[in-house]
C-alpha positions as CSV (number, residue, x, y, z in Angstrom):
1,M,44.0,-27.8,58.6
2,S,43.9,-24.0,59.4
3,S,46.4,-21.2,59.2
4,F,47.2,-18.3,61.3
5,L,45.5,-16.2,58.5
6,D,42.3,-18.2,59.3
7,V,39.8,-16.0,61.1
8,Q,38.3,-17.7,64.3
9,P,35.2,-16.3,65.8
10,D,36.2,-16.9,69.2
11,D,39.6,-16.0,68.9
12,P,40.1,-12.3,70.3
13,Y,43.4,-11.9,68.4
14,S,41.7,-12.8,65.0
15,P,40.2,-9.4,64.1
16,P,37.0,-9.3,61.9
17,G,37.5,-7.9,58.4
18,P,38.3,-8.7,55.0
19,D,39.8,-11.9,53.9
20,P,43.6,-12.0,53.4
21,L,44.9,-10.9,50.2
22,P,45.6,-13.9,47.8
23,F,49.3,-14.5,47.3
24,A,49.7,-13.3,43.8
25,A,47.8,-10.0,44.6
26,P,50.1,-6.9,44.8
27,W,50.4,-5.0,47.9
28,A,52.7,-2.3,49.4
29,Y,53.9,-1.3,52.8
30,E,55.9,1.9,53.7
31,L,57.8,2.8,56.9
32,H,59.0,6.3,57.7
33,F,61.6,6.8,60.2
34,P,63.7,9.4,61.5
35,C,67.6,9.8,61.3
36,D,68.1,7.7,64.4
37,P,70.5,4.8,64.8
38,R,67.6,2.3,65.9
39,S,65.9,2.9,62.7
40,P,67.6,0.2,60.5
41,G,66.8,-2.2,63.2
42,I,63.0,-1.3,63.3
43,A,62.9,-1.4,59.4
44,R,64.5,-4.8,59.6
45,L,62.1,-6.3,62.2
46,T,59.2,-4.6,60.2
47,L,60.4,-6.2,56.9
48,R,60.5,-9.5,58.5
49,A,57.1,-9.4,60.1
50,V,55.5,-8.3,56.7
51,L,57.3,-11.1,54.7
52,A,56.1,-13.7,57.4
53,A,52.7,-12.6,57.2
54,H,52.8,-12.9,53.6
55,H,54.3,-16.3,53.3
56,L,57.4,-14.9,51.9
57,T,60.0,-16.2,54.4
58,E,62.0,-17.5,51.4
59,L,63.1,-13.8,50.7
60,A,63.6,-12.7,54.3
61,D,67.2,-13.2,55.1
62,R,68.3,-11.8,51.5
63,A,65.8,-8.7,51.9
64,E,66.7,-8.1,55.8
65,L,70.4,-7.9,54.8
66,L,69.8,-5.5,51.8
67,T,67.3,-3.2,53.6
68,T,69.6,-2.9,56.6
69,E,72.5,-1.9,54.3
70,L,70.5,0.8,52.8
71,A,68.7,2.0,55.6
72,T,71.9,2.1,57.8
73,N,73.4,4.2,54.7
74,S,70.4,6.5,55.0
75,V,70.8,6.9,58.7
76,R,74.7,7.2,58.6
77,H,75.0,9.7,55.6
78,T,71.8,12.0,55.8
79,K,70.5,14.4,58.3
80,G,66.9,13.9,57.7
81,P,64.2,11.4,57.8
82,A,64.0,8.3,55.5
83,S,61.6,5.6,54.4
84,V,61.4,1.9,53.3
85,R,58.8,0.8,51.2
86,L,58.1,-2.8,50.3
87,H,56.1,-3.7,47.0
88,W,54.9,-7.2,46.1
89,L,54.3,-7.9,42.4
90,C,54.2,-11.7,42.3
91,P,56.9,-13.2,41.9
92,V,59.2,-10.1,42.6
93,L,59.4,-7.9,45.9
94,R,60.9,-4.5,45.4
95,V,62.2,-2.8,48.4
96,S,63.0,0.9,48.1
97,V,64.8,3.1,50.5
98,W,64.4,7.0,50.1
99,D,66.2,9.5,51.9
100,M,66.8,13.3,51.9
101,S,70.3,13.2,50.2
102,P,70.4,13.7,46.6
103,D,73.7,12.0,46.4
104,L,73.6,8.9,44.5
105,P,76.4,6.2,44.8
106,P,78.0,5.0,41.5
107,L,75.5,2.7,39.9
108,A,77.8,0.9,37.9
109,P,79.0,-2.4,39.1
110,P,81.0,-1.6,42.3
111,P,84.8,-2.1,42.4
112,P,86.3,-4.7,44.6
113,V,86.8,-3.6,48.2
114,S,89.8,-4.3,50.2
115,V,89.5,-7.0,52.8
116,H,91.0,-4.5,55.3
117,A,88.6,-1.6,54.4
118,G,86.5,-0.7,57.3
119,S,83.6,0.4,55.1
120,G,82.4,0.7,51.3
121,R,81.1,-2.9,51.0
122,G,77.4,-1.9,50.7
123,L,77.3,-1.8,47.0
124,V,79.2,-5.0,46.7
125,I,76.7,-6.7,49.0
126,L,73.9,-5.3,47.1
127,D,75.2,-6.2,43.5
128,A,76.0,-9.9,44.9
129,V,72.7,-10.6,46.7
130,A,69.9,-8.7,44.7
131,D,68.4,-10.0,41.6
132,R,68.3,-6.4,40.2
133,W,69.1,-2.9,42.0
134,G,69.4,0.5,41.2
135,G,68.8,4.2,42.1
136,C,67.6,7.5,41.2
137,A,67.8,11.1,42.4
138,I,64.2,12.4,42.8
139,G,63.0,16.4,42.9
140,E,60.1,16.0,45.4
141,G,60.1,13.6,48.2
142,P,57.5,12.7,50.9
143,Y,59.1,15.4,53.1
144,G,59.9,18.0,50.6
145,P,62.2,18.7,47.8
146,G,65.3,16.5,47.1
147,G,66.4,13.1,47.9
148,K,67.2,9.7,46.3
149,T,65.8,6.4,46.2
150,M,67.8,3.4,46.2
151,W,66.0,0.0,45.4
152,F,66.5,-3.7,45.0
153,E,64.7,-6.6,43.8
154,L,64.3,-10.2,45.0
155,A,62.5,-12.8,42.8
156,L,60.7,-15.8,44.4
157,R,62.7,-18.7,43.3
158,Q,60.2,-21.3,43.8
159,A,56.4,-21.6,43.2
160,P,54.0,-20.7,46.3
161,P,52.1,-23.6,48.0
162,P,49.0,-24.0,45.9
163,A,46.9,-23.1,48.9
164,L,48.2,-19.6,48.8
165,V,47.8,-18.8,45.1
166,A,44.2,-18.4,45.3
């Protein structure tokens, strides 16, 4: 039985090249995006594609929710570009969102939000869904001085299929 990762010599959609990384091997992907309302959706689709390609669909729903929240905040509350970085260190996925604003939200456990509030649920969602999360102001970012990074981690809750561990 073959998987979509198997390279088939007669398949024009299977590019020649190196073998896929083993499941437990570390990897990182980074997406830079402008301050544009379409950017969180593009980040969400990119994240889902990367996780599917690496057989990490178990993490996809939670990662998508949290990445969308952080990317949306970056677009909504800053005026410059931002980036999303996915970093796999088996069995943990860390997603970091950088933007040009040095203003960090409170990193203590967030206070409860009224059910009637129109906004302000982002940190509550982050705290409830992520295994770990945090943030830090940075002095120098990919686009110059200033900015911050907010991050979260999700741990794989079940062992990968034996065929993928190699």
